[in-house]
C-alpha positions as a printed Julia matrix, in Angstrom:
480×3 Matrix{Float64}:
 -14.74  140.41  -3.26
 -13.98  140.4    0.47
 -11.3   142.7    1.82
  -7.85  141.05   1.7
  -9.21  137.97  -0.1
  -6.82  138.33  -3.03
  -3.9   139.08  -0.7
  -4.54  135.93   1.33
  -4.77  133.78  -1.83
  -1.47  135.14  -3.15
   0.24  134.52   0.2
  -1.0   130.91   0.37
   0.14  130.33  -3.2
   3.57  131.74  -2.35
   3.8   129.38   0.62
   3.6   126.43  -1.74
  -0.16  126.02  -1.74
  -2.72  125.06   0.86
  -1.34  121.51   1.12
   2.0   122.86   2.34
   0.53  124.83   5.27
  -0.02  123.02   8.57
  -1.38  126.02  10.48
  -1.09  129.76  10.99
  -1.04  132.18  13.91
  -0.26  135.87  14.06
   1.28  138.5   16.32
   1.0   142.29  16.16
   2.33  142.6   12.61
   3.24  139.16  11.26
   1.51  136.08   9.95
   3.37  133.04  11.31
   3.03  129.88   9.23
   3.91  126.33  10.19
   4.86  124.67   6.9
   5.18  120.99   6.03
   8.09  121.71   3.71
   9.67  125.16   4.21
  11.79  124.63   1.08
   8.62  124.58  -1.03
   7.8   128.19  -0.13
   8.62  130.72  -2.85
  10.26  133.48  -0.82
  10.97  135.78  -3.76
   7.36  135.48  -4.92
   6.08  136.27  -1.43
   8.26  139.38  -1.2
   6.84  140.69  -4.47
   3.21  140.52  -3.31
   1.6   143.92  -2.97
   0.71  144.09   0.72
   3.66  142.07   2.03
   6.51  143.98   3.61
   8.95  141.15   3.93
   9.51  137.52   4.77
  11.41  136.23   7.78
  12.16  132.47   7.78
  12.91  131.01  11.22
  13.73  127.43  12.29
  10.12  126.86  13.37
   8.02  129.26  11.28
   7.86  131.25   8.1
   6.88  134.78   9.09
   5.14  137.0    6.54
   5.18  140.62   7.64
   1.85  142.34   6.98
   1.36  145.33   9.29
  -1.01  146.62  11.92
  -4.01  145.16  10.05
  -2.54  141.65  10.26
  -5.56  140.42  12.24
  -7.88  141.12   9.31
  -5.56  139.4    6.85
  -5.24  136.46   9.25
  -9.02  136.07   9.37
  -9.12  135.9    5.58
  -6.27  133.37   5.52
  -8.24  131.17   7.94
 -11.35  131.71   5.8
  -9.41  130.3    2.84
  -9.06  127.04   4.76
  -5.77  127.32   6.67
  -5.89  125.82  10.17
  -5.93  128.32  13.03
  -2.9   127.36  15.15
  -4.29  128.99  18.29
  -7.53  127.0   18.04
  -5.49  123.86  17.43
  -3.53  124.38  20.65
  -6.7   125.02  22.64
  -8.28  121.85  21.29
  -5.31  119.69  22.17
  -5.01  121.17  25.67
  -8.7   120.64  26.41
  -9.0   117.01  25.33
  -5.46  115.92  26.16
  -4.67  114.82  22.63
  -2.41  116.16  19.96
  -4.2   117.93  17.13
  -1.39  117.07  14.73
  -0.12  113.62  15.74
   1.56  112.84  12.43
   3.38  116.12  12.06
   7.16  115.66  12.11
   9.05  117.65  14.72
  11.02  120.53  13.29
  14.73  120.73  13.98
  15.52  123.83  15.98
  17.97  124.88  18.65
  17.2   124.58  22.34
  17.54  128.35  22.66
  14.89  128.94  19.98
  12.58  126.46  21.66
  12.98  128.14  25.04
  12.43  131.63  23.62
   9.39  130.51  21.63
   7.86  128.79  24.65
   8.48  131.58  27.15
   7.28  134.24  24.74
   4.12  132.28  23.95
   3.35  132.05  27.65
   4.2   135.6   28.66
   3.23  137.85  25.77
  -0.55  137.38  26.28
  -0.16  138.77  29.81
   0.97  142.2   28.64
  -2.58  143.63  28.22
  -3.34  142.7   31.84
  -0.16  144.41  33.0
  -0.99  147.46  30.91
  -4.51  147.72  32.32
  -3.34  147.26  35.9
  -0.53  149.75  35.37
  -2.98  152.35  34.07
  -5.06  151.95  37.22
  -1.91  152.61  39.23
  -1.25  155.71  37.14
  -4.75  157.0   37.91
  -4.11  156.45  41.62
  -0.76  158.22  41.41
  -2.31  161.21  39.64
  -5.18  161.3   42.12
  -2.79  161.64  45.05
  -0.49  164.07  43.24
  -3.34  166.45  42.46
  -5.36  165.68  45.61
  -8.3   164.25  43.69
  -8.99  161.72  46.42
  -7.63  160.62  49.77
  -5.67  157.41  50.13
  -8.03  156.51  52.97
 -11.18  156.84  50.88
 -13.15  153.75  49.89
 -12.87  154.62  46.19
  -9.08  154.8   46.37
  -8.84  151.52  48.25
 -11.1   149.71  45.77
  -9.1   151.01  42.8
  -5.93  150.02  44.62
  -6.8   146.34  44.88
  -8.25  146.37  41.34
  -4.86  147.57  40.11
  -3.03  145.02  42.25
  -5.14  142.11  40.99
  -3.24  141.52  37.76
   0.07  141.47  39.6
  -1.02  139.38  42.58
  -2.64  136.73  40.38
   0.15  136.76  37.77
   0.91  133.05  38.42
  -2.73  132.18  37.62
  -2.64  134.16  34.37
   0.59  132.47  33.43
  -0.87  129.04  34.24
  -3.65  129.57  31.68
  -1.31  130.56  28.85
   1.34  127.98  29.8
  -1.34  125.26  29.81
  -2.15  126.15  26.19
   1.52  126.19  25.24
   2.44  122.92  26.96
  -0.87  121.29  25.97
  -1.99  120.26  29.46
  -5.4   120.38  31.14
  -6.05  124.07  31.83
  -8.24  123.6   34.9
  -5.68  121.34  36.63
  -2.9   123.79  35.73
  -4.82  126.63  37.39
  -5.46  124.57  40.52
  -1.82  123.47  40.8
  -0.53  127.04  40.52
  -3.38  128.29  42.7
  -1.86  126.31  45.56
   0.97  128.87  45.59
  -1.56  131.62  46.32
  -3.94  129.78  48.66
  -4.74  131.98  51.7
  -3.94  129.15  54.15
  -0.49  128.66  52.63
   0.16  132.42  52.55
  -0.89  132.77  56.19
   1.3   129.82  57.15
   4.28  131.42  55.44
   3.55  134.78  57.07
   3.41  133.16  60.52
   6.98  131.92  60.2
   6.05  128.43  61.41
   7.87  125.51  59.74
   6.02  123.82  56.85
   6.55  120.26  55.69
   4.88  117.52  53.66
   5.56  113.86  54.48
   8.56  115.04  56.47
   9.99  117.05  53.56
  10.43  120.78  54.3
   8.61  123.43  52.28
  10.25  126.83  52.0
   8.19  129.77  53.18
   7.99  131.78  49.96
   5.32  134.28  48.95
   4.57  133.56  45.28
   2.21  136.45  44.53
   3.34  138.41  41.43
   5.95  135.74  40.61
   6.48  134.39  37.1
   9.15  131.73  36.92
   7.76  129.3   39.59
   4.43  129.01  37.77
   6.08  128.58  34.37
   8.4   125.83  35.63
   5.52  124.11  37.41
   3.36  123.81  34.29
   6.36  122.63  32.29
   7.01  119.82  34.78
   3.28  119.1   34.96
   3.23  118.46  31.2
   5.57  115.49  31.72
   3.7   114.24  34.76
   0.35  114.41  32.94
   1.68  112.43  29.99
   3.28  109.88  32.31
   0.07  109.43  34.27
  -1.89  109.0   31.04
   0.37  106.12  30.0
  -0.07  104.09  33.18
  -3.79  104.54  33.89
  -6.33  102.12  32.4
  -8.66  103.56  29.78
 -11.8   103.01  31.84
 -10.42  105.01  34.81
  -8.63  107.86  32.99
 -11.41  110.38  33.62
 -11.01  109.81  37.37
  -7.34  108.96  37.83
  -5.63  111.29  35.33
  -6.58  114.64  36.92
  -6.35  113.26  40.47
  -2.88  111.77  40.12
  -1.6   114.76  38.13
  -2.69  117.13  40.87
  -1.48  114.85  43.67
   1.99  114.51  42.17
   2.48  118.02  40.79
   1.23  120.25  43.64
   3.5   118.87  46.42
   6.45  118.76  43.99
   5.76  122.4   43.13
   5.76  123.45  46.79
   8.79  121.4   47.79
  11.12  121.71  44.79
   9.89  123.65  41.76
   8.6   126.77  43.51
  11.77  127.4   45.55
  13.97  126.77  42.49
  11.86  129.21  40.48
  12.1   131.71  43.3
  15.91  131.49  43.24
  15.88  131.89  39.45
  13.67  134.97  39.8
  16.04  136.45  42.35
  18.95  135.77  39.99
  17.11  137.49  37.14
  16.38  140.46  39.39
  20.07  140.64  40.3
  21.07  140.64  36.61
  18.55  143.38  35.82
  19.73  145.48  38.75
  23.31  145.0   37.56
  22.38  146.12  34.05
  20.55  149.13  35.46
  23.4   150.03  37.82
  25.8   152.93  37.56
  26.49  152.22  33.89
  22.85  151.46  33.1
  22.67  154.37  30.68
  25.09  152.51  28.4
  22.81  149.47  28.32
  19.74  151.57  27.52
  21.63  153.42  24.76
  22.97  150.22  23.2
  19.58  148.48  23.35
  17.82  151.49  21.84
  20.33  151.84  19.0
  20.35  148.11  18.25
  16.59  147.57  18.53
  15.84  147.77  14.77
  18.34  144.98  14.11
  16.99  142.97  17.03
  13.51  143.29  15.49
  14.81  142.21  12.08
  16.04  138.92  13.54
  12.91  138.43  15.66
  15.03  138.35  18.81
  12.99  141.12  20.41
  10.71  138.3   21.58
  13.57  137.03  23.75
  13.37  140.3   25.69
   9.68  139.81  26.52
  10.12  137.43  29.45
  12.74  139.7   30.99
  10.64  142.84  31.12
   7.45  140.93  31.97
   9.14  139.24  34.94
  10.69  142.51  36.05
   7.44  144.44  35.72
   5.42  141.74  37.46
   7.8   141.77  40.42
   8.4   145.52  40.79
   5.63  147.3   38.88
   8.26  149.38  37.06
  10.58  149.1   34.04
  13.54  151.29  33.14
  15.58  149.28  30.67
  14.0   147.27  27.83
  10.72  149.15  27.38
  12.44  152.52  27.73
  14.89  151.47  25.01
  12.01  150.29  22.83
  10.24  153.64  23.2
  13.39  155.47  22.06
  13.84  153.12  19.1
  10.2   153.16  18.0
   9.82  156.93  18.18
  13.13  157.38  16.37
  11.89  155.11  13.58
   8.75  157.23  13.43
  10.67  160.48  13.27
  12.99  159.27  10.51
  10.1   157.92   8.46
   8.11  161.13   8.82
  11.17  163.04   7.63
  11.21  160.9    4.47
   7.53  161.71   3.99
   8.27  165.41   4.45
  11.2   165.46   2.05
  10.08  163.09  -0.71
   8.52  164.51  -3.86
   6.77  161.27  -4.79
   3.11  161.12  -3.76
   3.1   157.4   -3.07
   6.26  157.56  -0.99
   4.88  160.53   0.94
   1.62  158.81   1.83
   3.22  155.47   2.68
   6.0   157.04   4.76
   3.5   159.23   6.63
   1.32  156.25   7.5
   4.33  154.11   8.47
   5.75  156.92  10.61
   2.52  157.28  12.57
   2.39  153.51  12.98
   5.94  153.48  14.41
   5.14  156.24  16.87
   2.2   154.13  18.03
   4.5   151.16  18.63
   4.33  149.18  15.36
   7.65  149.74  13.61
   7.71  147.13  10.84
   6.02  149.37   8.23
   8.65  152.05   8.85
  11.55  149.64   9.26
  10.96  147.39   6.25
   9.16  149.89   4.04
  11.19  153.06   4.47
  14.27  153.2    6.71
  15.84  149.92   5.52
  15.02  150.78   1.9
  16.78  154.16   1.99
  19.38  153.16   4.63
  20.34  156.65   5.79
  17.06  157.12   7.69
  17.86  153.85   9.48
  21.28  155.2   10.45
  19.66  158.43  11.66
  17.08  156.5   13.7
  19.72  154.32  15.36
  21.92  157.29  16.26
  18.98  159.26  17.63
  17.62  156.29  19.6
  21.06  155.75  21.13
  21.36  159.39  22.19
  17.87  159.56  23.69
  18.43  156.16  25.34
  21.63  157.45  26.91
  19.74  160.45  28.26
  17.0   158.19  29.61
  19.55  156.0   31.36
  21.35  158.96  32.91
  18.05  160.36  34.17
  16.84  156.9   35.31
  13.59  157.28  33.37
  11.11  154.74  34.74
   7.88  153.36  33.29
   4.92  152.44  35.49
   2.85  151.09  32.59
   4.22  148.54  30.08
   4.11  150.61  26.9
   6.54  151.08  24.02
   4.85  153.86  22.06
   3.59  157.41  22.3
   1.06  156.15  24.87
   3.95  155.78  27.3
   3.32  159.46  28.09
   0.75  158.13  30.56
   3.23  155.71  32.08
   5.84  158.05  33.55
   3.7   159.22  36.47
   4.54  157.25  39.59
   6.61  157.21  42.74
   9.41  159.27  41.19
   7.04  162.19  40.7
   7.17  165.1   38.28
  10.89  164.83  37.54
  10.4   161.4   35.96
   7.49  162.69  33.85
   9.55  165.61  32.56
  12.57  163.4   31.82
  10.35  160.89  30.03
   8.76  163.56  27.86
  12.18  165.01  26.97
  13.4   161.51  26.07
  10.45  160.99  23.73
  10.81  164.42  22.14
  14.52  163.84  21.59
  13.85  160.5   19.9
  11.44  161.97  17.35
  13.05  165.36  16.71
  16.66  164.18  16.5
  15.82  161.4   14.04
  13.63  163.75  11.99
  16.32  166.43  11.71
  19.17  163.97  11.19
  17.26  162.23   8.41
  16.63  165.56   6.69
  20.37  166.21   6.83
  21.54  162.77   5.72
  18.85  161.77   3.24
  19.37  163.16  -0.22
  16.46  164.11  -2.44
  15.82  160.86  -4.27
  14.66  162.08  -7.65
  14.7   158.57  -9.05
  12.53  157.07  -6.34
  10.33  154.27  -7.58
   6.98  154.32  -5.89
   5.96  150.76  -6.58
   8.68  149.01  -4.54
   8.11  151.4   -1.66
   4.41  150.8   -1.82
   4.94  147.04  -1.79
   7.38  147.17   1.07
   5.38  149.44   3.31
   3.78  146.52   5.07
   0.57  146.39   3.17
  -0.66  149.81   4.15
  -2.63  149.99   0.91
  -6.22  148.75   1.26
  -7.14  145.67  -0.76
 -10.64  145.17  -1.97
């Protein structure tokens, strides 16, 4: 029997059978199912499956929490015959048709739609930001320890390699937004590429007035921007559909891309880009306000509340904020710093349960979940241990709040988008050694405080039942 085959069959059965599943996608820890009839899913049955941590119904999806090995379970679910939602989106965006034309639209709030759309567009960019940020860290270390001169060819090459992901952020966003809005990817890239064309950039830099058909174009540099590209592809999705309705079938292959580009690109330069630029400036102002003199309060509150934000799935709403901030400035000192405090605190509390428990199963599951949390995946610890025993969750929240307050007071800044132990490599930057030391103290406080506080608060549970803990620990047991 293939690994996770039985688990995938039980999950599909709990969802109401194969006929009730439209498609599936996954994130770092969760399987996300699009169901024909959400009421047909047997939530209690799903929660009892060995290998499932929990179930989180949302207005648009039924999320089944699996753990860090969710990708392997997802592959087996697709092998069972469930439609891959990512492949479905790619198909529809490449041929201009809907892969599920008869599927009824799900009722959901505008806010949920906006969050889902923005997250789907921005989350895939994080690896690029991480890689580029690590290059910047290498350059910072090289100058700090005099490994190479800033005038050397090697330094200069690494410098523009590291800048590439930020400079071409609108292009990256165009690719993912094209998939999300189901538009032609190549046209989306060309439309957004207009923002970055060397002739346009030189024209803006010269200060000379720019116009199109007598309409003025603002001189804005769009490199490393996020919102203008996202708004442009959103508007393009309506233009593309409108063009498709009015063009004759025999000329669609010629007229559809031409008219879409001809209408969208000037509109982007004249209206959409400047509006997006103003929105970006407004977002930057809000972030600066939150990180102002009382910024330490915001970091502390975010860090303490992060487990509950994760429970509701609203942590995805924070993704566009830190991605936009990081793309524009190359640094982050609010959301990701709070996430580091919260994740490490979850890890510390869970490891304390492993240390104190006398049950073998609880020990092994808590140890694995604690390590997972320290590496940035908190669901095994959150759903499997800290929520189950409650006091470790309280200890983690208190400790995260304290370490977050310290981080805010010390203005701890990240130069690499990380929310785990690997953030150790992300504190080196313009602020120098003091930021590295403060970051390390923040991380140590998060783990140690939660560990000690859990030992103090958590009583020795002599009547612990291993089976529920094993089930809830996000499928850390290996299925065969």
